[in-house]
N, C-alpha and C positions, 0 to 999 in steps of 0.2 A: 251533696256529692251526686253527680249525675251519671257516673260511669264506674266501671269496675277496674279502671286503670289504677294500680297501686303497687307499692313496693313494701315489703315487710322487713323490718330490721329488729332484731332482739337488742335490748339495751343491757349492756354488761355493767359490772360493778365500777368500772372506771369511766363511765359515760359523763360527758360534760357538755354544757352549752355556753357559748361566749360570743361576744362581739369581736370580730376578727378584722384587723387592718393589715392587709397584705402588701399595700403599697401606699406611700404618702400621696400619690397622685390619683388614687382611686377611692371611692367612698367605701366605708366599712361594710361588712356583711355579717351574717349570722352563721357561726360554725357549730355544728353538732358533731361531737366525737362520741360515737355510740358504743365503742369497745365491744366488738369490732365494727369497723365501717365508719365512714365519715360522710357528712352532708354539708356542703357549703352553699348558702343562699346569698349571693352577692346583691348589693343594692344596685338598682338600675343606674347606668351611666348618665342617662338623660334626666336632668333635674326635674323635668315635668312629669316623669313617671314615678318619682320617689314618694309622692303622697299616696298613690295607689299601693305601693309596697308597704309604706308605713301603716296604712289601714289594715292590710293583710296581717302585718306583725301584731297589731293590737288585737285583731280577731284571734290569732294564734295564741297570744298570751292569755286571753280570756278563756279560750277553750282548754288550754293546758291547766289553768287554775281550777276550772270546774272539774276536770278529770282528776287532778291531784286531790281536791277536797272530797270527791266521791270515793276515791281509793283509800284515802286516809280514814274515812268514816267506816269502811269495811272492817278495820282492825279494832273497832271499839265495841 
């Protein structure tokens, strides 16, 4: 992270993450319902940009898994 531009959201008890298809003519996106607040990360419309987005999602998944494992280890 190279700057301090960020947004903070608290995650509530009803928070969910899912693949969201809002239109059959558009590629799916990632929907985060944070309870309260929502974030939608749509897939790029340009097929050439989708690999970059896919790589970001894989990085996000890896970082989320590492954080979850670290937090889970605090309770033991």
